[in-house]
C-alpha distance (Angstrom), angle and dihedral (degrees) to the residues before:
residue distance angle dihedral
X1 . . .
X2 3.82 . .
X3 3.81 126.1 .
X4 3.82 93.9 -98.5
X5 3.79 89.7 56.2
X6 3.81 91.5 47.5
X7 3.81 91.1 50.3
X8 3.81 91.2 47.0
X9 3.80 91.3 51.8
X10 3.79 94.4 52.6
X11 3.78 109.0 104.1
X12 3.77 117.5 -108.8
X13 3.80 117.4 -126.4
X14 3.79 114.4 -90.1
X15 3.80 92.7 -114.9
X16 3.81 141.6 6.1
X17 3.79 106.3 -103.3
X18 3.79 117.2 -137.6
X19 3.82 115.3 -173.3
X20 3.78 112.7 -122.5
X21 3.80 91.5 19.2
X22 3.79 106.0 56.9
X23 3.77 125.4 49.1
X24 3.80 97.2 -131.8
X25 3.81 142.7 -16.8
X26 3.81 124.2 -107.2
X27 3.82 92.9 -98.4
X28 3.80 96.5 168.2
X29 3.79 92.5 65.3
X30 3.80 93.0 45.0
X31 3.80 94.3 46.4
X32 3.80 90.4 57.4
X33 3.80 90.8 55.9
X34 3.81 93.8 43.3
X35 3.80 87.2 56.9
X36 3.83 87.6 66.7
X37 3.81 90.9 63.3
X38 3.80 114.8 92.3
X39 3.78 121.2 -131.5
X40 3.82 87.6 -109.9
X41 3.80 132.8 3.4
X42 3.79 113.2 -131.0
X43 3.82 111.2 -124.2
X44 3.80 98.3 -28.8
X45 3.80 144.5 -0.6
X46 3.81 108.4 -96.1
X47 3.80 110.0 -121.0
X48 3.80 87.1 -136.6
X49 3.81 98.2 53.1
X50 3.84 107.6 134.2
X51 3.82 95.2 -134.9
X52 3.81 91.2 51.2
X53 3.80 92.8 48.9
X54 3.80 90.2 45.3
X55 3.82 91.7 52.0
X56 3.79 91.3 51.2
X57 3.80 89.9 47.4
X58 3.81 91.4 51.1
X59 3.80 90.9 57.9
X60 3.78 92.5 47.4
X61 3.83 90.2 48.8
X62 3.84 91.2 54.0
X63 3.82 96.7 -103.6
X64 3.79 94.7 125.4
X65 3.81 102.4 159.8
X66 3.78 89.3 47.5
X67 3.84 91.7 48.3
X68 3.80 89.2 53.1
X69 3.82 91.0 51.7
X70 3.80 95.2 50.6
X71 3.80 95.9 40.7
X72 3.80 89.7 48.5
X73 3.81 90.0 54.8
X74 3.81 89.5 52.4
X75 3.83 90.7 45.1
X76 3.82 91.4 53.0
X77 3.81 89.8 55.0
X78 3.82 94.3 45.8
X79 3.81 118.1 104.4
X80 3.82 112.3 -86.0
X81 3.80 113.4 -102.4
X82 3.80 92.5 6.9
X83 3.77 129.9 136.7
X84 3.80 92.5 -114.6
X85 3.79 90.5 57.7
X86 3.81 90.8 52.4
X87 3.81 92.4 47.5
X88 3.80 91.1 48.2
X89 3.80 91.0 50.1
X90 3.80 89.4 55.4
X91 3.81 91.1 49.5
X92 3.81 91.0 48.1
X93 3.80 90.6 51.8
X94 3.79 90.2 51.3
X95 3.82 91.7 50.5
X96 3.80 88.6 49.5
X97 3.82 90.9 47.8
X98 3.80 89.7 51.5
X99 3.82 89.4 51.6
X100 3.81 91.4 49.2
X101 3.81 88.9 49.2
X102 3.80 89.1 54.8
X103 3.82 88.5 49.8
X104 3.82 92.5 50.7
X105 3.83 95.4 -114.2
X106 3.80 100.8 137.5
X107 3.82 97.1 167.8
X108 3.80 89.7 56.6
X109 3.82 89.6 46.9
X110 3.81 91.6 53.6
X111 3.82 92.8 47.7
X112 3.81 94.0 47.4
X113 3.79 93.6 47.2
X114 3.81 90.7 49.5
X115 3.82 89.2 50.4
X116 3.80 91.2 48.9
X117 3.81 91.2 49.1
X118 3.80 88.7 51.8
X119 3.83 91.1 50.5
X120 3.79 92.8 49.5
X121 3.82 91.5 45.6
X122 3.82 89.6 52.9
X123 3.79 89.2 46.5
X124 3.81 91.1 54.0
X125 3.81 90.7 53.1
X126 3.80 94.9 44.7
X127 3.80 92.7 44.7
X128 3.82 90.4 61.4
X129 3.79 87.1 69.8
X130 3.79 91.6 62.7
X131 3.77 135.9 -66.6
X132 3.73 133.9 -111.7
X133 3.77 97.2 -134.9
X134 3.78 89.3 -115.0
X135 3.77 136.6 111.0
X136 3.81 94.9 -61.2
X137 3.80 93.5 51.7
X138 3.80 92.9 67.8
X139 3.79 101.2 31.6
X140 3.85 113.4 116.8
X141 3.79 94.3 -120.3
X142 3.81 99.7 165.6
X143 3.80 92.3 51.4
X144 3.82 90.7 47.9
X145 3.82 92.9 50.5
X146 3.80 89.6 50.3
X147 3.80 91.4 48.5
X148 3.81 92.5 48.1
X149 3.78 93.9 49.5
X150 3.80 90.6 49.1
X151 3.80 93.8 47.4
X152 3.82 101.8 43.8
X153 3.79 105.2 117.1
X154 3.78 90.4 -7.8
X155 3.77 137.2 113.7
X156 3.79 103.2 -20.5
X157 3.80 97.5 -118.0
X158 3.78 122.8 135.4
X159 3.76 121.7 -101.1
X160 3.81 115.3 -127.4
X161 3.81 118.2 -140.9
X162 3.81 100.9 179.1
X163 3.78 118.1 147.4
X164 3.80 94.5 -124.7
X165 3.82 98.9 43.1
X166 3.80 110.0 10.2
X167 3.77 95.3 158.2
X168 3.80 108.7 46.5
């Protein structure tokens, strides 16, 4: 079974948590996935790591708070100062922007999307110097920057970040 299949088989949380609306998130489901993340990735974050793929899937399924939680766990384990960490930060900001969109906080959405665009722009520049072979090496950065710049303050639709189709 490959990593995509493992990530697809992981149970989704029972509900999409929205702070200030729901009483609590489905932590049990998320904790099981966080347990798959090592204390520290060696060299880079594998693009096929099940927790990473699951976090991306959560965003694309509309579970934005949960995506942020899982992607943050992967980010914490990513090598300091590495390209994967920068790419993950951009993805986390997008998940957070999607959550703020759901909560009706457009100013926060605009700020987070601008921050994510900045992260992905920096990633594009730094990636020219050589990749790590990890998650960031294969992420479609230019397409994401274009999408973010087009969407900032725009139509109110979510931004997908999934590894297979990040720029629908």
